[in-house]
C-alpha positions as CSV (number, residue, x, y, z in Angstrom):
1,D,19.2,30.7,215.2
2,E,17.3,33.2,213.1
3,L,17.5,36.0,215.6
4,N,15.6,38.4,213.4
5,L,12.6,36.1,213.4
6,A,12.3,36.4,217.2
7,P,9.3,38.1,218.7
8,A,9.8,41.7,220.0
9,E,9.5,40.5,223.6
10,V,12.3,38.1,223.2
11,L,14.6,40.7,221.6
12,E,13.8,43.1,224.5
13,S,14.7,40.5,227.0
14,L,17.9,39.7,225.2
15,N,18.8,43.4,225.0
16,R,18.5,43.6,228.8
17,L,20.6,40.5,229.2
18,L,23.3,42.0,227.0
19,D,23.4,45.4,228.5
20,D,25.4,46.4,231.6
21,N,22.8,44.8,234.0
22,R,23.4,41.4,232.4
23,E,20.1,40.1,233.8
24,I,16.9,38.8,232.4
25,R,13.4,38.8,234.0
26,I,11.2,35.7,233.6
27,P,7.8,37.2,233.0
28,E,5.8,34.1,234.2
29,T,7.5,34.0,237.6
30,G,8.9,37.5,238.0
31,E,12.2,36.0,238.8
32,V,15.3,38.0,237.8
33,V,18.3,35.9,236.7
34,K,21.8,37.3,236.5
35,A,24.1,36.1,233.7
36,H,27.2,34.1,234.7
37,N,30.4,36.0,234.3
38,D,31.4,33.7,231.4
39,F,28.1,34.1,229.7
40,A,28.2,34.6,225.9
41,L,25.5,34.6,223.3
42,F,25.9,33.4,219.8
43,A,23.2,34.1,217.3
44,T,22.6,33.6,213.6
45,Q,20.2,35.2,211.1
46,N,19.6,35.4,207.4
47,P,19.4,38.9,205.7
48,A,16.0,40.5,206.2
49,I,16.0,41.7,202.5
50,L,16.5,38.2,201.1
51,Y,14.1,36.2,203.3
52,G,10.5,36.9,204.1
53,G,9.2,37.4,207.6
54,R,12.5,38.7,209.0
55,K,12.9,42.1,210.5
56,E,15.9,44.4,210.4
57,L,17.4,44.6,213.9
58,S,18.3,48.0,215.3
59,K,21.8,49.3,215.2
60,A,21.8,49.5,219.0
61,F,20.9,45.9,219.4
62,R,23.3,44.7,216.6
63,S,26.2,46.7,218.3
64,R,26.1,44.1,221.1
65,F,27.4,41.4,218.6
66,V,30.4,40.8,216.4
67,E,28.9,40.4,213.0
68,L,30.4,38.0,210.4
69,Q,29.0,37.7,206.9
70,V,29.2,34.2,205.6
71,D,28.7,33.8,201.9
72,D,27.3,30.8,200.1
73,L,29.7,27.9,199.8
74,P,30.8,27.0,196.2
75,D,29.2,23.8,194.9
76,S,32.6,22.0,195.0
77,E,32.9,22.7,198.7
78,L,29.3,21.6,199.4
79,Q,30.0,18.4,197.4
80,V,33.0,17.6,199.7
81,I,31.0,18.3,202.8
82,L,28.1,16.1,201.7
83,V,30.3,13.2,200.5
84,K,33.0,13.2,203.2
85,R,31.3,14.5,206.2
86,C,27.7,13.2,205.6
87,Q,29.0,10.1,203.7
88,L,26.5,10.5,200.8
89,P,27.2,9.0,197.4
90,E,28.7,11.6,195.0
91,S,25.7,11.3,192.6
92,F,23.2,11.9,195.4
93,A,25.2,14.9,196.7
94,S,25.3,16.4,193.2
95,K,21.6,16.1,192.8
96,M,21.0,17.7,196.2
97,I,23.1,20.6,195.3
98,A,21.4,21.0,191.9
99,V,18.0,21.0,193.6
100,M,19.2,23.6,196.2
101,R,20.4,25.9,193.4
102,K,17.1,25.6,191.5
103,L,15.2,26.5,194.7
104,Q,17.4,29.5,195.3
105,V,16.7,30.8,191.8
106,H,13.0,30.1,192.3
107,R,13.0,32.0,195.6
108,Q,14.8,35.0,194.1
109,S,12.3,35.2,191.2
110,S,9.2,35.0,193.4
């Protein structure tokens, strides 16, 4: 989660893990661990330009992933998720969505 918030040392280790060597060195022990043949890494991040503290990852590093852009869900879909999946009352779900939208506007203006 939030790959573009990871320290440079972590990204360097992941880069080595994802290259042809498929291994990672544990700095504290010096041990080298080979990735299992079925190893896969899933990562998420928010856009660096929209959220503070995030860095833009290099093209070389990003090329090791399949990138999917997921846009914000419409309020109606969020409402269904909160009510049916989280079993929240509709009135509470509506208030939560309204607060989230206000916070998004506030964040964009600051």
